[in-house]
Backbone bond lengths (Angstrom), bond angles and torsions (degrees), N, CA, C in turn:
res aa  C-N    CA-C-N  psi(-1)  N-CA   C-N-CA  omega(-1)  CA-C   N-CA-C  phi
1 M - - - 1.410 - - 1.594 109.01 -
2 P 1.385 119.85 126.52 1.428 120.42 -174.19 1.545 110.99 -65.33
3 I 1.385 119.01 152.33 1.349 120.11 -178.84 1.557 110.25 -73.67
4 R 1.329 118.16 137.92 1.480 120.75 179.35 1.484 113.57 -73.70
5 Q 1.265 121.04 134.43 1.443 126.70 -178.42 1.540 107.81 -72.63
6 T 1.347 115.09 -36.15 1.499 114.87 -177.63 1.579 103.11 -107.27
7 Q 1.339 111.40 121.92 1.489 117.69 177.78 1.557 112.62 -76.32
8 L 1.270 115.94 135.13 1.480 118.78 174.03 1.481 112.15 -76.99
9 E 1.287 120.44 153.86 1.467 126.97 -171.58 1.500 110.63 -109.76
10 N 1.286 112.93 143.08 1.560 120.29 178.80 1.512 108.71 -68.22
11 G 1.334 111.84 141.41 1.467 117.67 179.06 1.506 114.75 80.74
12 E 1.300 116.20 -0.17 1.451 122.97 179.67 1.498 109.78 -102.65
13 Y 1.355 115.64 155.42 1.491 122.95 -175.88 1.620 111.43 -106.81
14 Y 1.319 110.12 139.55 1.466 114.34 -176.71 1.516 109.55 -141.49
15 H 1.489 109.01 141.19 1.440 116.21 175.57 1.580 103.06 -94.55
16 I 1.311 109.29 119.83 1.443 117.71 -179.00 1.501 113.33 -107.39
17 I 1.319 119.22 128.44 1.397 126.34 -175.83 1.586 110.04 -125.49
18 V 1.252 113.67 122.13 1.503 114.36 175.44 1.506 106.26 -133.36
19 R 1.328 114.82 140.13 1.453 121.66 -171.85 1.584 107.28 -119.89
20 V 1.400 114.27 150.32 1.450 117.81 177.77 1.538 104.10 -81.97
21 N 1.297 115.85 147.01 1.443 122.44 177.23 1.569 109.39 -64.02
22 W 1.331 111.64 139.33 1.507 120.62 177.16 1.506 111.29 69.04
23 Q 1.428 118.04 9.52 1.437 121.15 175.30 1.516 108.17 61.82
24 T 1.290 121.62 28.94 1.410 122.35 176.47 1.471 114.53 -68.75
25 P 1.366 119.85 123.02 1.552 116.90 -176.93 1.422 113.74 -78.14
26 I 1.288 118.95 69.50 1.555 122.81 -176.46 1.524 110.78 -67.96
27 F 1.332 115.37 -31.60 1.497 120.83 -172.59 1.574 113.06 -84.65
28 Q 1.402 116.56 10.70 1.375 119.33 166.08 1.495 106.32 -73.23
29 D 1.320 119.90 -23.01 1.478 121.82 176.40 1.543 107.90 -76.73
30 L 1.321 117.84 116.59 1.405 122.95 -172.95 1.562 115.41 -62.41
31 F 1.403 108.79 -34.79 1.448 111.47 177.04 1.480 113.97 -66.82
32 L 1.332 121.00 -36.58 1.476 125.05 179.45 1.560 107.53 -71.80
33 A 1.315 119.51 -36.85 1.532 122.02 177.99 1.493 107.65 -63.56
34 K 1.292 116.93 -46.47 1.531 120.51 179.18 1.498 111.82 -63.47
35 L 1.352 117.21 -37.48 1.482 120.17 -179.87 1.454 112.54 -66.83
36 L 1.392 113.75 -43.48 1.436 119.98 178.16 1.559 112.15 -58.98
37 E 1.332 111.68 -41.69 1.479 123.36 177.78 1.481 109.61 -52.38
38 E 1.368 114.29 -51.20 1.474 124.72 -177.36 1.522 108.34 -62.60
39 V 1.327 115.69 -49.65 1.454 120.96 178.80 1.528 114.83 -53.95
40 L 1.380 113.08 -46.90 1.464 118.37 177.42 1.537 112.72 -60.51
41 I 1.268 117.61 -42.76 1.424 121.59 179.16 1.610 113.03 -63.55
42 Y 1.314 109.31 -45.80 1.483 114.23 -178.81 1.528 112.12 -61.67
43 Y 1.284 115.60 -43.40 1.541 117.01 -172.57 1.504 113.94 -85.87
44 T 1.332 118.30 10.61 1.447 116.18 163.33 1.579 109.37 -75.36
45 L 1.272 114.02 -18.04 1.483 114.58 175.76 1.492 114.68 -58.84
46 A 1.413 113.37 134.38 1.508 115.20 -178.67 1.443 110.16 -70.22
47 H 1.413 119.26 -33.82 1.422 125.40 -176.15 1.533 108.84 -129.76
48 P 1.323 122.10 74.82 1.447 121.14 176.19 1.487 112.51 -65.07
49 P 1.346 115.98 126.09 1.471 120.10 -173.30 1.621 112.88 -64.48
50 L 1.336 114.55 -27.68 1.484 116.48 -179.66 1.503 106.13 -145.27
51 K 1.291 116.55 164.79 1.502 120.14 166.36 1.521 110.90 -58.58
52 F 1.316 114.11 146.42 1.479 116.25 -176.27 1.526 113.60 -55.42
53 S 1.328 116.21 -37.64 1.444 122.54 -178.07 1.488 111.09 -58.20
54 L 1.277 116.73 -42.77 1.479 126.45 -177.65 1.556 106.40 -73.90
55 Y 1.233 118.60 -43.45 1.485 122.24 -179.30 1.546 112.57 -63.58
56 R 1.435 109.82 -42.72 1.472 112.36 178.70 1.551 117.83 -64.81
57 N 1.296 114.45 -22.96 1.379 120.90 -176.50 1.590 113.00 -93.99
58 L 1.306 114.33 -0.35 1.479 115.40 176.99 1.484 113.94 -65.99
59 K 1.256 121.30 135.21 1.534 121.50 178.11 1.527 111.54 -74.03
60 D 1.368 114.71 -32.87 1.353 123.37 178.06 1.566 114.17 -116.42
61 K 1.294 119.36 86.80 1.404 121.80 -173.09 1.596 110.46 -74.62
62 T 1.273 119.85 -20.15 1.335 123.22 -179.49 1.529 112.27 -67.96
63 A 1.302 116.81 -15.27 1.524 124.78 174.90 1.456 111.96 -72.04
64 V 1.365 120.77 -12.72 1.428 124.70 -177.88 1.532 105.31 -118.85
65 Q 1.396 116.89 122.92 1.440 117.85 173.41 1.528 112.13 -87.76
66 L 1.286 112.80 137.52 1.441 120.95 177.14 1.484 109.52 -115.05
67 D 1.303 117.30 115.34 1.490 122.64 -173.69 1.521 105.90 -99.62
68 F 1.301 117.74 91.91 1.507 121.27 -178.49 1.534 110.84 -80.08
69 K 1.338 117.29 -8.79 1.436 116.85 170.44 1.515 116.94 -69.84
70 D 1.313 112.84 -21.90 1.523 120.64 173.49 1.454 104.22 -105.09
71 R 1.354 113.89 101.00 1.518 118.70 -174.43 1.492 111.85 -139.32
72 L 1.351 113.01 161.07 1.454 122.44 -179.68 1.553 108.88 -79.05
73 A 1.355 113.31 -36.46 1.501 113.53 -176.03 1.544 104.02 -151.97
74 T 1.300 113.37 163.30 1.494 122.58 -179.19 1.502 104.83 -116.19
75 I 1.324 119.99 132.71 1.478 125.63 -177.98 1.583 106.43 -92.60
76 I 1.333 113.47 113.95 1.444 117.94 177.63 1.520 109.50 -85.99
77 A 1.404 115.69 -43.27 1.388 121.68 -179.66 1.565 108.06 -158.16
78 Y 1.307 114.84 155.92 1.458 114.72 179.53 1.574 106.21 -160.67
79 C 1.311 113.98 158.43 1.442 123.73 173.13 1.485 114.19 -152.19
80 I 1.302 119.01 123.37 1.515 121.58 -177.48 1.570 105.48 -98.17
81 M 1.279 112.92 106.50 1.518 120.08 176.63 1.504 111.27 -87.17
82 P 1.243 117.93 168.14 1.515 119.54 178.90 1.527 115.84 -58.05
83 T 1.348 112.87 -35.80 1.481 112.62 179.66 1.525 117.30 -120.71
84 H 1.356 115.98 4.48 1.416 117.90 -176.31 1.613 107.00 -158.44
85 I 1.370 112.84 168.36 1.468 118.29 179.96 1.529 105.91 -127.16
86 H 1.378 114.30 141.19 1.498 120.46 169.24 1.487 106.17 -115.94
87 L 1.358 113.14 132.75 1.474 120.35 174.20 1.502 111.03 -134.52
88 L 1.277 115.40 132.53 1.542 120.36 172.56 1.487 103.92 -106.36
89 L 1.354 115.20 112.21 1.509 118.19 -172.97 1.597 110.98 -124.10
90 R 1.264 117.72 154.38 1.413 126.01 163.61 1.519 110.78 -112.02
91 Q 1.327 114.84 122.80 1.450 115.63 179.32 1.499 111.07 -75.79
92 E 1.388 117.65 139.04 1.416 122.09 -177.15 1.477 111.99 -115.16
93 K 1.312 124.05 -17.99 1.408 127.60 -179.39 1.554 111.17 -137.30
94 D 1.261 118.24 153.90 1.455 125.59 173.79 1.503 108.60 -43.71
95 K 1.366 116.23 122.54 1.535 122.53 -179.76 1.434 112.93 56.16
96 G 1.376 114.67 25.76 1.505 118.08 -177.57 1.466 113.47 -61.47
97 I 1.304 119.25 -48.85 1.474 122.64 179.89 1.422 112.49 -62.42
98 E 1.356 116.93 -43.22 1.506 120.84 -179.79 1.521 109.78 -60.89
99 V 1.264 115.45 -43.66 1.607 120.11 -175.28 1.485 102.12 -69.94
100 F 1.270 121.81 -47.45 1.448 125.72 -176.98 1.510 111.98 -55.14
101 M 1.257 112.55 -48.47 1.576 117.52 -177.23 1.540 106.43 -68.67
102 H 1.336 115.14 -44.21 1.527 111.74 -178.96 1.453 115.85 -61.10
103 K 1.343 117.57 -44.56 1.427 121.92 178.71 1.517 112.17 -60.39
104 S 1.279 115.03 -47.09 1.458 125.05 -173.64 1.543 108.17 -61.31
105 L 1.323 116.03 -56.90 1.409 123.71 -173.86 1.547 112.55 -67.48
106 T 1.362 113.62 -34.22 1.515 118.31 179.51 1.582 107.43 -71.71
107 S 1.257 116.48 -43.52 1.453 120.12 -179.31 1.550 109.78 -59.06
108 F 1.303 112.86 -55.44 1.570 116.97 178.60 1.480 113.14 -58.13
109 S 1.244 117.77 -47.84 1.518 124.64 177.61 1.456 110.50 -50.67
110 H 1.375 116.26 -52.02 1.477 122.85 -176.31 1.495 111.49 -57.89
111 Y 1.447 115.80 -46.59 1.419 119.77 175.86 1.597 112.56 -60.77
112 Y 1.291 113.95 -44.42 1.545 117.94 -176.32 1.443 107.40 -63.37
113 N 1.282 120.83 -47.39 1.510 122.23 -176.15 1.492 114.22 -64.79
114 I 1.239 114.19 -36.09 1.508 115.92 174.77 1.507 111.60 -71.04
115 K 1.276 119.62 -45.96 1.492 123.22 -178.60 1.423 109.61 -59.09
116 F 1.333 117.37 -47.43 1.477 121.85 -167.68 1.574 111.29 -102.39
117 K 1.334 114.63 3.74 1.524 119.75 174.79 1.578 107.15 62.75
118 K 1.322 119.95 46.44 1.355 125.27 -179.03 1.540 110.08 -106.91
119 V 1.275 115.31 158.07 1.508 122.88 179.98 1.496 108.42 -130.05
120 G 1.352 116.68 138.75 1.514 120.58 176.99 1.445 111.84 103.74
121 S 1.311 116.53 -179.71 1.467 123.60 -170.53 1.558 107.50 -82.63
122 L 1.313 116.58 128.12 1.486 121.77 176.94 1.490 110.34 -74.69
123 F 1.304 118.29 -38.99 1.524 125.34 -177.03 1.432 114.15 -102.06
124 E 1.291 120.61 153.94 1.490 122.81 171.97 1.486 108.38 -57.88
125 N 1.335 113.50 145.67 1.464 118.27 -172.02 1.570 117.19 -58.47
126 R 1.306 117.68 -35.94 1.456 119.72 177.14 1.449 117.31 -124.47
127 F 1.313 116.18 126.50 1.503 117.79 178.73 1.443 110.21 -72.36
128 K 1.317 119.52 154.30 1.502 125.02 179.42 1.556 103.20 -94.21
129 A 1.354 114.09 137.78 1.439 120.64 178.53 1.503 107.09 -134.26
130 I 1.355 115.22 122.36 1.394 124.40 -178.76 1.517 110.13 -113.03
131 H 1.278 118.74 119.06 1.482 121.98 178.52 1.545 113.36 -67.38
132 I 1.376 115.68 130.67 1.383 120.20 178.08 1.556 108.72 -111.46
133 D 1.313 117.84 114.17 1.461 119.61 -169.10 1.526 113.95 -117.12
134 E 1.294 117.96 3.27 1.525 121.03 175.46 1.503 110.61 -132.94
135 D 1.363 110.77 143.56 1.490 117.21 178.78 1.498 114.62 -56.77
136 E 1.201 117.57 -33.55 1.494 122.07 179.69 1.534 111.81 -63.07
137 H 1.382 110.14 -44.77 1.507 115.53 -179.13 1.541 108.60 -69.61
138 L 1.366 117.48 -34.05 1.469 118.27 177.23 1.451 113.79 -61.48
139 V 1.327 117.30 -44.06 1.523 124.09 -178.40 1.636 106.75 -66.72
140 H 1.365 112.32 -48.12 1.490 112.30 -178.23 1.493 114.32 -64.41
141 L 1.334 119.47 -32.71 1.412 125.12 -178.63 1.522 107.66 -70.33
142 S 1.286 120.16 -36.34 1.493 121.63 176.73 1.469 108.01 -59.28
143 R 1.358 117.77 -45.78 1.484 122.63 176.93 1.531 112.46 -61.52
144 Y 1.289 116.58 -42.15 1.497 120.31 -177.84 1.563 109.59 -62.33
145 I 1.354 110.46 -41.14 1.574 115.83 -174.91 1.576 103.75 -68.26
146 H 1.275 118.19 -49.88 1.444 118.51 -174.13 1.536 113.53 -67.28
147 L 1.345 115.88 -22.82 1.438 118.61 175.20 1.529 117.39 -82.97
148 N 1.325 115.22 -5.40 1.533 118.07 -178.25 1.479 113.45 -53.22
149 P 1.311 120.12 -48.88 1.516 117.71 -176.10 1.504 111.37 -64.46
150 V 1.388 116.82 -30.06 1.495 119.85 178.74 1.504 107.20 -67.41
151 T 1.407 115.63 -53.28 1.429 122.31 -177.30 1.472 111.47 -55.64
152 A 1.301 121.55 -37.67 1.438 127.67 176.59 1.514 113.98 -71.44
153 G 1.360 118.89 -12.06 1.447 125.07 179.32 1.644 108.79 77.64
154 I 1.259 119.04 22.21 1.481 120.98 175.55 1.538 109.59 -80.07
155 V 1.406 118.55 -41.25 1.437 118.24 173.56 1.562 105.34 -138.09
156 E 1.345 113.16 171.45 1.455 118.03 -179.01 1.575 109.38 -97.21
157 D 1.316 112.80 -18.28 1.452 119.34 -172.14 1.529 107.19 -135.56
158 P 1.313 120.27 126.12 1.484 120.52 179.55 1.504 113.27 -59.34
159 R 1.329 119.09 -20.32 1.424 118.14 178.42 1.495 112.37 -72.30
160 D 1.263 118.72 -11.52 1.435 124.22 -179.07 1.559 113.46 -91.88
161 Y 1.346 117.73 -0.99 1.451 123.01 -174.39 1.516 110.22 -104.19
162 R 1.278 119.39 112.06 1.407 124.24 -171.43 1.618 115.83 -66.24
163 F 1.266 116.15 -33.01 1.492 117.34 -166.58 1.542 109.96 -104.47
164 S 1.293 112.37 61.83 1.458 124.30 168.40 1.493 116.57 -149.50
165 S 1.217 116.85 171.93 1.492 121.00 178.43 1.540 114.13 -83.83
166 Y 1.333 116.89 5.28 1.496 118.82 -175.24 1.519 112.70 -58.04
167 E 1.328 112.97 -33.49 1.545 117.34 -177.98 1.523 111.58 -59.47
168 F 1.308 116.07 -36.91 1.486 118.14 179.36 1.560 111.06 -64.18
169 Y 1.362 114.26 -42.00 1.436 120.49 178.51 1.430 114.13 -65.08
170 L 1.359 117.81 -37.02 1.509 122.88 176.15 1.616 111.06 -65.61
171 K 1.320 116.60 -34.15 1.457 122.53 179.87 1.507 109.41 -84.66
172 G 1.344 120.00 -19.57 1.397 124.66 -175.80 1.508 116.01 64.37
173 E 1.339 113.39 28.78 1.479 119.58 173.30 1.429 112.34 -153.59
174 S 1.299 117.27 154.43 1.431 126.71 176.63 1.550 111.58 -155.44
175 Q 1.303 115.51 169.72 1.497 121.56 176.43 1.506 107.06 -138.08
176 P 1.395 112.38 160.55 1.490 119.89 -178.73 1.491 109.39 -52.22
177 P 1.315 118.85 139.57 1.509 129.57 6.21 1.462 116.08 -85.74
178 F 1.352 119.66 13.37 1.458 121.26 177.49 1.533 108.84 -98.68
179 E 1.347 112.49 153.88 1.525 118.51 177.29 1.539 104.62 -152.88
180 I 1.318 113.31 123.34 1.461 116.52 178.67 1.541 112.57 -117.92
181 T 1.291 117.61 7.18 1.504 117.91 -177.19 1.457 115.22 -68.59
182 E 1.397 118.69 -29.60 1.492 118.31 -177.64 1.554 106.98 -63.58
183 V 1.365 118.30 -38.77 1.494 120.03 -176.60 1.509 107.76 -82.93
184 M 1.338 119.20 -45.54 1.499 118.07 -172.17 1.510 112.38 -69.81
185 A 1.352 119.44 -14.38 1.475 122.68 176.47 1.513 109.24 -61.49
186 F 1.303 120.82 -18.54 1.441 120.73 -178.28 1.616 112.01 -94.76
187 F 1.342 113.41 4.95 1.495 115.12 -179.04 1.548 107.65 -130.90
188 K 1.402 113.42 154.81 1.394 116.29 -174.47 1.528 109.07 -84.23
189 D 1.288 118.90 -17.79 1.489 119.95 -179.60 1.451 108.91 -170.73
190 P 1.335 122.43 171.39 1.493 125.03 -178.62 1.523 116.40 -60.80
191 Q 1.390 116.62 -30.49 1.443 123.49 -179.55 1.566 104.87 -69.28
192 D 1.251 116.79 -41.07 1.504 123.72 178.35 1.551 111.70 -57.07
193 Y 1.296 113.35 -41.95 1.460 118.80 179.08 1.538 110.02 -72.16
194 H 1.398 116.49 -39.61 1.425 118.80 177.65 1.631 111.60 -59.80
195 S 1.255 111.71 -43.58 1.511 116.03 175.26 1.479 113.16 -59.43
196 Y 1.295 118.18 -42.46 1.479 124.15 177.95 1.524 108.71 -58.88
197 V 1.362 116.02 -43.33 1.518 119.64 -176.48 1.479 108.71 -67.79
198 M 1.456 117.01 -44.23 1.414 116.77 -172.75 1.481 115.66 -75.69
199 E 1.317 115.81 -20.95 1.436 117.11 -178.03 1.562 111.73 -69.95
200 R 1.365 116.06 -12.94 1.444 122.53 177.97 1.460 114.29 -99.87
201 K 1.384 117.04 0.19 1.389 122.03 -173.28 1.477 117.87 -54.70
202 E 1.340 116.71 -53.70 1.438 123.45 -175.77 1.573 110.75 -67.65
203 F 1.415 110.28 -42.48 1.396 114.51 -177.48 1.545 112.73 -62.97
204 Q 1.288 116.43 -38.87 1.542 120.01 178.84 1.528 106.92 -65.94
205 R 1.272 120.29 -37.37 1.482 122.22 -179.05 1.500 109.89 -65.30
206 E 1.333 118.22 -46.94 1.479 127.12 178.10 1.519 108.54 -57.98
207 L 1.360 115.25 -47.86 1.515 117.44 -179.04 1.534 108.09 -64.82
208 A 1.252 122.09 -35.67 1.424 122.09 179.72 1.501 109.23 -62.32
209 K 1.305 116.45 -40.41 1.521 120.88 -177.18 1.467 108.68 -65.45
210 V 1.358 119.48 -42.52 1.381 123.17 -178.36 1.552 109.80 -63.49
211 K 1.321 116.25 -45.86 1.442 119.68 179.45 1.550 110.27 -57.03
212 Y 1.338 115.54 -43.81 1.444 123.14 177.73 1.509 111.40 -53.38
213 L 1.315 111.26 -51.86 1.477 116.18 -175.07 1.589 112.21 -65.21
214 L 1.284 115.31 -38.52 1.432 120.88 177.22 1.529 109.93 -65.53
215 I 1.337 118.73 -39.36 1.509 117.99 179.23 1.475 109.07 -72.84
216 D 1.361 120.45 -35.73 1.370 125.79 178.70 1.508 113.11 -62.83
């Protein structure tokens, strides 16, 4: 993965987008989507005790302590789409997001290439990172991320999509490496947040259609 010219800052929030090469919809496979989810969670650790492949194959995982309070990045929201990944992250350590992304994508790519006898990079070389510097943008972005499966026509309700952080928001609780308090502080309860998300549903779909027509 090429070195980023602009260094990301600790304590700041970023919208991370990474795409699969050739727009191959590999995460339609539920096993692969779940595996990536596990990899992403694991490599938020600042000091993972083992490579993920070794940890995953442990018969007794309780023998290894995972300290998610000491982490490279905090996950505010995420959604694993068939051809790409959205992450809303807060960086916790110097170069934390860069290291987190490198370890996660390298680990998953290695597994994928061995299993499917592929050669080359599974993901685009550089992930996109957009700085989020206002609370309003942070809240709106969480909604945008959670609505992605609806916008794409995969489900009608974000509650029906398994591979996103929406479940945490509906429950109104999470634990490290996830943190929803920054967003949920603007809502009286999970239902209030759900209403906020759903009121944007049709608009986001129409906006996606317009973008498609302009690109086409």
